C-alpha positions in Angstrom: -0.1 0.1 -0.1 2.0 3.0 1.1 5.6 3.4 1.0 7.5 2.5 4.0 10.5 4.6 2.8 11.9 6.8 5.7 12.7 9.3 3.3 9.3 10.7 2.4 6.1 9.2 4.1 3.5 8.9 1.3 6.0 9.3 -1.7 7.4 6.5 -3.8 10.7 6.2 -5.8 9.3 4.5 -8.7 12.3 5.2 -10.9 15.9 5.8 -10.2 15.4 9.4 -11.4 12.4 9.6 -8.7 14.5 8.2 -5.9 17.2 10.7 -6.6 14.5 13.7 -6.6 13.2 12.2 -3.2 16.9 12.5 -1.7 16.6 16.3 -2.6 12.9 16.4 -1.0 13.8 14.7 2.3 13.8 17.8 4.0 10.2 17.7 4.2 9.6 15.1 6.8 12.6 14.1 8.6 13.3 16.3 11.4 16.6 18.2 10.4 17.5 19.8 13.5 16.5 23.4 14.4 16.3 25.9 11.5 17.8 29.4 11.9 15.4 31.8 13.7 14.8 33.8 10.5 14.5 30.9 8.4 11.5 30.4 6.1 8.5 28.7 7.5 9.3 25.5 5.4 12.7 25.0 7.2 11.0 25.4 10.6 8.2 22.9 9.5 10.8 20.4 8.2 12.9 20.8 11.5 9.5 19.5 13.4 9.0 16.6 10.7 5.7 18.5 9.4 4.8 20.4 6.0 3.6 23.7 5.9 1.6 24.3 2.8 -0.6 26.7 0.8 -3.1 26.7 -2.0 -1.9 28.1 -5.2 -3.8 29.9 -8.1 -2.4 29.5 -11.5 -3.1 33.2 -12.6 -0.8 34.9 -10.1 1.6 32.1 -10.2 2.2 32.9 -13.9 1.9 36.9 -13.6 3.0 38.1 -10.0 6.8 37.7 -9.4 6.0 38.4 -5.5 3.6 35.6 -5.4 5.7 33.0 -6.9 8.8 33.8 -4.9 7.0 33.7 -1.7 5.1 30.5 -2.5 8.5 29.0 -3.5 10.3 30.1 -0.5 8.0 29.7 2.4 6.3 26.6 1.8 7.1 22.9 1.4 3.6 21.7 0.4 1.1 23.1 -2.4 -2.3 22.4 -3.2 -4.0 23.5 -6.5 -6.9 25.9 -5.6 -8.7 25.0 -8.7 -6.8 23.5 -11.4 -7.1 20.0 -10.4 -11.0 19.9 -9.9 -13.4 18.3 -12.3 -14.6 21.5 -14.1 -10.8 22.2 -14.8 -9.5 18.9 -15.8 -12.5 17.4 -17.6 -15.0 20.1 -18.7 -16.6 18.1 -21.3 -16.6 14.2 -21.3 -13.5 12.3 -22.3 -11.8 15.7 -23.1 -9.0 16.3 -20.4 -7.2 19.6 -19.9 -4.3 19.4 -17.4 -2.6 22.6 -18.3 -3.5 24.2 -15.1 -2.8 21.2 -13.0 0.5 20.6 -14.8 1.7 24.2 -14.0 1.3 23.4 -10.3 3.1 20.2 -10.5 5.7 21.6 -12.6 6.4 24.7 -10.0 6.4 22.0 -7.2 9.0 20.0 -8.8 11.3 23.1 -9.7 11.1 24.1 -5.8 11.3 20.9 -4.1 7.8 20.7 -2.9 5.2 18.0 -2.5 1.6 18.3 -4.0 -1.6 17.4 -2.5 -4.2 16.5 -5.4 -7.5 18.7 -4.7 -10.3 17.2 -5.4 -11.8 14.2 -7.3 -15.2 13.8 -6.3 -17.0 16.7 -5.2 -20.5 18.2 -5.4 -19.3 21.6 -6.6 -17.4 22.5 -9.5 -18.4 19.4 -11.4 -19.6 19.9 -15.2 -23.4 19.6 -15.8 -22.6 16.7 -18.0 -21.7 14.5 -15.0 -24.7 15.6 -13.0 -27.0 14.5 -15.6 -25.9 10.9 -16.1 -27.7 7.8 -14.9 -26.3 5.6 -12.3 -24.3 3.3 -14.5 -22.9 6.2 -16.9 -22.2 8.2 -13.8 -20.1 5.5 -11.9 -18.2 4.8 -15.2 -17.4 8.4 -15.7 -16.3 8.8 -12.0 -14.1 5.7 -12.5 -12.7 7.0 -15.9 -12.1 10.4 -14.5 -10.3 9.2 -11.2 -8.2 7.0 -13.5 -7.0 9.6 -16.0 -6.3 12.2 -13.4 -4.6 10.2 -10.7 -2.8 8.0 -13.2 -1.4 11.1 -14.8 0.7 11.8 -11.9 1.0 8.3 -10.4 4.6 8.3 -11.6 5.8 11.9 -10.3 7.4 11.9 -7.3 6.1 15.2 -6.1 2.3 14.3 -6.3 1.9 12.4 -3.0 -1.8 12.5 -1.9 -5.2 13.4 -3.1 -8.6 14.3 -1.7 -10.6 11.6 -3.2 -13.9 12.8 -1.8 -14.8 16.4 -0.6 -17.5 17.4 1.7 -19.9 14.6 1.9 -21.8 15.5 5.0 -24.5 18.0 6.0 -24.1 20.0 9.3 -26.2 17.8 11.3 -24.3 14.7 10.4 -26.5 13.3 7.5 -24.8 12.5 4.2 -25.1 15.2 1.6 -28.0 14.9 -0.8 -25.7 15.6 -3.5 -26.1 14.3 -7.1 -23.6 11.9 -6.3 -25.5 10.6 -3.1 -28.8 10.7 -5.0 -27.9 8.9 -8.1 -25.4 6.3 -6.9 -26.0 6.1 -3.0 -23.5 6.0 -0.4 -21.5 3.5 -2.3 -20.1 6.1 -4.4 -17.5 7.0 -1.5 -16.1 3.6 -1.2 -15.8 3.3 -4.8 -14.1 6.6 -5.3 -11.4 5.3 -3.0 -10.7 2.1 -4.6 -10.8 3.7 -8.2 -8.1 6.0 -6.8 -6.1 3.1 -5.2 -6.0 1.2 -8.5 -4.9 4.4 -10.4 -2.1 5.0 -7.9 -1.2 2.1 -5.5 1.2 4.4 -3.3 -0.7 7.8 -3.2 -2.3 8.8 0.1 -6.0 8.8 -0.1 -7.9 11.4 1.8 -11.6 12.4 2.6 -11.9 15.9 3.5 -14.6 18.5 4.9 -15.3 21.6 6.8 -16.8 22.6 10.1 -15.4 19.2 11.6 -12.4 20.6 13.2 -14.2 20.4 16.8 -16.0 17.3 18.0 -19.5 17.5 16.9 -22.4 15.9 15.1 -20.7 16.3 11.7 -17.3 15.2 12.8 -18.6 12.3 14.6 -20.4 11.1 11.4 -17.4 11.7 9.3 -15.4 9.5 12.3 -17.9 6.6 12.0 -17.8 6.6 8.3 -13.9 6.5 8.3 -13.9 3.7 10.7 -16.7 2.0 8.7 -14.8 2.3 5.3 -11.6 1.0 6.9 -13.4 -2.0 8.5 -14.4 -2.8 4.9 -10.8 -2.2 3.8 -11.6 0.5 1.9 -8.4 2.5 1.3 -9.0 5.6 3.5 -5.4 6.7 4.5 -6.1 10.0 5.9 -8.4 12.8 7.1 -8.6 16.4 6.1 -10.0 19.2 8.3 -10.4 22.1 6.3 -10.6 24.9 9.4 -12.2 27.9 7.6 -12.4 29.8 10.9 -13.5 33.1 11.7 -12.6 35.2 14.9 -16.2 36.3 15.6 -17.3 32.5 16.2 -14.7 31.5 18.6 -11.9 28.8 18.2 -12.6 25.0 18.4 -10.7 24.4 21.6 -11.1 20.6 21.1 -9.5 20.5 17.9 -6.3 18.5 19.2 -8.8 16.2 21.0 -10.5 15.6 17.6 -7.2 15.1 15.6 -6.3 12.3 18.2 -9.4 10.6 18.3 -9.1 10.2 14.5 -5.4 9.2 14.5 -6.7 6.6 16.7 -8.3 4.9 13.7 -4.9 4.3 12.1 -5.3 7.2 9.5 -3.0 10.4 9.1 -4.6 13.6 9.8 -4.0 17.1 8.4 -5.3 20.6 8.4 -5.9 21.2 4.7 -7.5 24.7 4.1 -7.0 27.0 7.1 -7.8 30.5 7.0 -9.2 32.9 9.6 -11.4 35.6 8.3 -12.7 38.7 10.3 -15.4 41.1 10.0 -13.9 44.3 8.3 -12.4 46.8 8.7 -9.0 45.2 10.2 -7.8 46.4 13.5 -4.9 45.8 15.7 -6.9 43.6 18.3 -8.5 41.7 15.4 -5.2 40.9 14.0 -4.1 39.8 17.4 -7.1 37.4 17.8 -6.3 35.9 14.2 -2.7 35.3 15.0 -3.8 33.5 18.0 -5.9 31.3 16.0 -3.3 30.6 13.5 -0.7 29.8 16.3 -3.4 27.3 18.2 -3.9 25.4 15.0 -0.2 25.0 14.1 0.2 23.9 17.8 -2.6 21.1 17.9 -1.0 19.8 14.8 2.6 19.7 16.2 1.0 18.0 19.4 -0.3 15.1 17.6 2.3 12.8 15.9 -0.1 11.6 13.2 -0.9 15.1 12.1 1.1 15.6 8.8 1.0 19.2 8.5 -0.8 22.5 7.8 -2.0 23.8 4.5 -3.1 27.8 4.7 -5.6 28.3 1.7 -3.6 30.7 0.0 -1.2 33.1 1.8 -2.0 36.7 0.5 -5.2 38.7 1.2 -4.8 39.9 -2.5 -5.7 36.4 -3.8 -8.4 35.0 -1.4 -11.7 33.6 -1.7 -13.5 35.0 1.4 -14.4 38.5 0.5 -16.3 37.0 -2.6 -18.0 34.5 -0.3 -18.6 36.2 3.0 -20.1 39.8 2.6 -18.2 42.3 4.7 -15.6 39.9 5.9 -11.7 39.4 4.7 -8.1 39.7 5.7 -7.9 36.0 6.3 -4.6 35.1 5.5 -0.9 35.6 6.8 0.2 38.2 4.2 -1.7 41.3 3.4 -2.8 42.1 -0.1 0.5 44.2 -0.5 2.5 40.9 0.3 3.6 42.3 3.8 3.9 39.7 6.5 0.8 40.2 9.1 1.0 39.2 12.9 -0.4 35.8 11.8 2.8 34.9 9.7 4.7 35.5 12.9 2.3 33.5 14.9 2.9 30.4 12.7 6.5 31.0 12.1 7.0 31.2 16.0 4.8 28.2 16.6 6.8 26.1 14.1 10.1 27.5 15.4 9.3 26.4 19.0 12.2 28.7 20.1 10.0 32.0 21.1 10.3 32.6 24.8 7.1 31.3 26.6 4.9 33.7 28.1 4.5 33.0 31.8 3.4 36.4 32.8 -0.6 36.5 33.2 -2.7 39.6 32.5 -3.5 42.4 35.1 -6.6 41.6 37.4 -9.9 42.8 36.0 -11.9 45.2 37.7 -14.9 44.4 39.7 -17.9 43.5 37.5 -21.2 45.5 37.5 -24.4 43.9 36.9 -27.2 45.3 35.1 -30.3 44.4 33.2 -30.7 41.4 35.6 -33.9 39.4 34.6 -35.0 35.7 35.7 -32.7 34.0 33.2 -30.0 36.6 32.4 -27.9 39.6 33.5 -25.4 41.8 31.7 -21.7 42.4 33.6 -19.4 44.9 32.3 -15.9 45.2 34.2 -12.6 47.4 33.8 -10.6 45.8 31.0 -7.1 44.1 31.8 -3.8 44.6 30.2 -1.0 42.0 29.2 2.7 42.3 29.1 4.0 38.8 28.5 3.9 39.0 24.6 1.1 36.9 23.9 -1.6 39.4 23.8 -4.8 39.8 25.8 -7.1 36.7 24.5 -10.3 37.4 26.5 -12.0 36.9 29.8 -13.7 33.8 31.7 -16.5 34.6 33.8 -17.3 32.2 36.9 -19.8 31.6 39.5 -18.5 31.2 43.0 -19.9 28.4 44.8 -17.6 26.5 46.9 -14.6 24.4 45.8 -15.6 24.1 42.5 -16.6 27.4 40.6 -18.4 26.6 37.1 -17.4 28.7 34.2 -20.5 30.7 33.2 -19.1 32.1 29.9 -16.5 33.7 27.7 -15.9 37.0 26.3 -13.4 38.6 24.0 -14.3 42.2 25.4 -14.8 43.6 28.9 -18.8 43.0 29.0 -21.0 39.6 28.6 -24.6 38.9 28.5 -25.0 35.8 30.8 -28.1 33.6 29.7 -29.8 30.6 31.0 -29.6 31.6 34.6 -32.1 30.1 37.1 -34.8 32.4 38.6 -35.0 33.5 42.1 -31.3 32.8 42.6 -28.5 34.6 44.1 -25.3 34.7 42.0 -21.8 35.7 43.0 -19.7 36.2 39.8 -15.9 37.1 39.2 -14.0 37.4 36.2 -10.5 36.2 35.1 -8.4 37.6 32.0 -6.7 35.0 29.8 -3.9 35.8 27.4 -2.9 34.0 24.1 -0.4 31.6 26.2 -3.5 30.5 28.4 -2.3 32.3 31.4 -5.1 33.4 33.7 -5.1 36.5 35.9 -6.0 36.6 39.6 -9.6 36.7 40.1 -11.4 39.9 40.0 -13.6 40.8 43.2 -17.0 39.1 42.9 -20.2 41.0 42.2 -23.2 39.7 43.7 -27.0 39.9 42.2 -30.2 37.9 42.4 -32.3 37.0 39.4 -35.9 37.9 39.4 -38.9 35.6 39.3 -38.7 35.1 35.5 -40.3 38.6 34.6 -43.9 37.4 33.7 -45.8 34.3 32.7 -43.6 31.3 31.7 -44.3 27.8 30.6 -42.8 24.4 31.3 -40.5 22.8 29.1 -39.8 19.1 28.0 -36.4 17.3 26.6 -35.8 13.9 25.0 -32.7 12.6 23.7 -31.7 10.4 20.7 -28.6 8.2 20.5 -27.3 9.2 17.0 -24.3 6.8 16.8 -22.3 4.7 19.3 -19.2 2.9 19.4 -17.3 0.6 21.8 -16.0 3.0 24.1 -18.3 6.2 23.3 -21.4 7.4 21.7 -23.3 10.8 20.6 -26.6 11.9 21.9 -28.0 14.2 18.9 -30.3 15.8 19.1 -31.6 16.3 22.4 -34.8 18.3 21.6 -36.0 20.9 24.1 -39.5 21.9 23.5 -41.9 24.7 25.1 -44.8 22.5 26.3 -46.6 25.6 27.6 -48.7 28.2 26.5 -46.2 31.1 27.0 -42.9 32.1 26.0 -39.9 30.9 28.0 -36.6 32.9 28.1 -34.1 30.3 28.7 -34.1 26.5 30.0 -31.9 24.0 31.9 -31.9 20.2 31.2 -30.5 18.0 33.8 -29.5 14.2 33.3 -27.4 11.6 35.0 -24.3 9.9 33.4 -23.9 6.1 34.0 -21.2 5.2 36.4 -17.8 5.6 34.4 -19.2 7.9 31.7 -18.1 11.4 31.1 -18.8 14.1 28.8 -16.0 14.8 26.0 -17.7 17.3 24.0 -20.9 19.5 23.5 -22.6 21.9 21.4 -25.4 24.3 21.3 -25.7 24.3 25.1 -23.4 25.2 28.1 -22.6 21.8 30.0 -21.5 21.7 33.6 -20.6 18.4 35.6 -21.0 17.7 39.3 -20.3 14.0 40.1 -22.5 12.2 37.5 -25.0 14.7 37.3 -25.1 17.0 34.0 -26.7 20.4 33.7 -27.1 21.7 30.4 -28.1 25.5 29.8 -29.3 27.5 27.0 -27.1 29.5 24.9 -27.9 33.3 23.9 -29.3 32.2 20.7 -31.4 29.4 21.6 -32.8 30.2 25.0 -36.2 32.0 24.0 -38.9 29.6 22.8 -42.3 30.6 21.9 -45.2 28.1 22.6 -44.6 24.7 21.2 -41.3 25.9 19.7 -38.2 23.5 19.8 -34.6 23.7 19.9 -31.9 21.0 20.3 -28.4 20.4 21.4 -26.0 17.7 21.3 -22.9 15.9 23.4 -20.6 13.2 23.1 -19.6 11.0 26.0 -16.9 8.3 26.7 -17.4 5.0 28.3 -15.2 2.0 29.3 -14.9 -0.8 26.7 -17.6 -3.3 26.8 -20.1 -0.8 28.5 -22.9 -0.6 26.4 -25.1 2.0 28.5 -26.1 5.4 27.1 -27.7 8.4 28.8 -31.7 8.1 29.3 -34.0 10.4 31.1 -33.9 14.0 30.8 -35.4 16.7 32.9 -36.2 20.1 31.7 -36.7 23.6 33.7 -37.5 26.9 32.8 -37.4 30.2 34.5 
């Protein structure tokens, strides 16, 4: 299957000439000792046994000298942004055009870089002639396309891996109702991998998707699919996590944990398309947050042995897909539109270098919070901002409830204010704040503010909660959805669901609710965006649980309360 040569995992010395070239390319993966502090990204990545990649467009690659120079100097892996997709390589049935793909591969060969092929089977950028075929003809067209495209580069030492299928899941974890699925059923996924293996026995074959960076319904569905395919001896060698992030939505804090659970399946993992967009205009504080996100992505990959590397989806804001796709957003990459390095470049460089002095200085203590707009289920807090002098920058604030030996975290904020929701009615709260920096240091706690929620602010109704086991495996399972319904005749403003974990079980991830655990009792509180429910209205949340091997119990029985 895959080459076991220690020179380049995933590469293959098919000829003497290829083997000679591989000697030049060995810097990619063998740790080569510390790089000079001012060395480009690729040297620092190589010193850590990883790749650092970028997606390239053929237009600026041909027409802009700065673009070519940075692409050649900074990166040891490249992905074709569009030139290897179906609409570019086979726009008409049986008529192949490899001019753009060859441009990418030739550039990589000239600059001792590896190429990741993107992408063979996808519901987007596939010509209409494919989408209109019947099942037999469509399967034949898919097989021929994969055979021709992968086969063209099967003997090229630079092309080492492929995204075989791309974006096959909906957000809820269901398989996407694409023309592939609607015509061929789920079997098209396994068939695509088998066709790719036949076309190149040595290439590393990947499945790739977005919004799967954290542990959620979608990533768990992909986890189960990869496990199932491998149990059927389908040649899935690696999993790609696109990681198109945005600073206004928060960082997936369980990224490393998610990479590790996939790696435990025996696959390689990789970050394939990272960018970090922001709402325009840019500001220094937004740049700092963006830089922290890039640093955290690199560090997550470095911490997982099976993570081969990180590919940034482009490198300059001059050529980015983000502004055309997300209105009012942009500045997502590590170079600005004038090819100047941004703080995010420095963050990537320093994370790969590993030689940046560690920040052990916590931020200053925040001011005492002031409570306002207190209702039966919410309250607004504001406080004087902290400062940070340790070098990693102020990242935000954690808000805690003071209640004995274990103080639960009520929320996080990137600014010096927060709107707490999902509070219990007629309840006294003592709340304090701690600032955090980019290195994870926490300040001393602020003084606490004490406030008491009201009786609910008017009529309220009861609620119910029911949970469904979406999927389970030997040592874990996912409950999705837990449906929360307002069963009364008046609106409710916030809800709390409680349930009990079986002995030995523990929550490892959740979404659409804030979960706290005391012993085996779990309390799930509504978020700011899903707490208000009119009569008969419903919302949902989900969570993942680990359990001892051989244990088949799952959570059952939920209690719902509203203010």
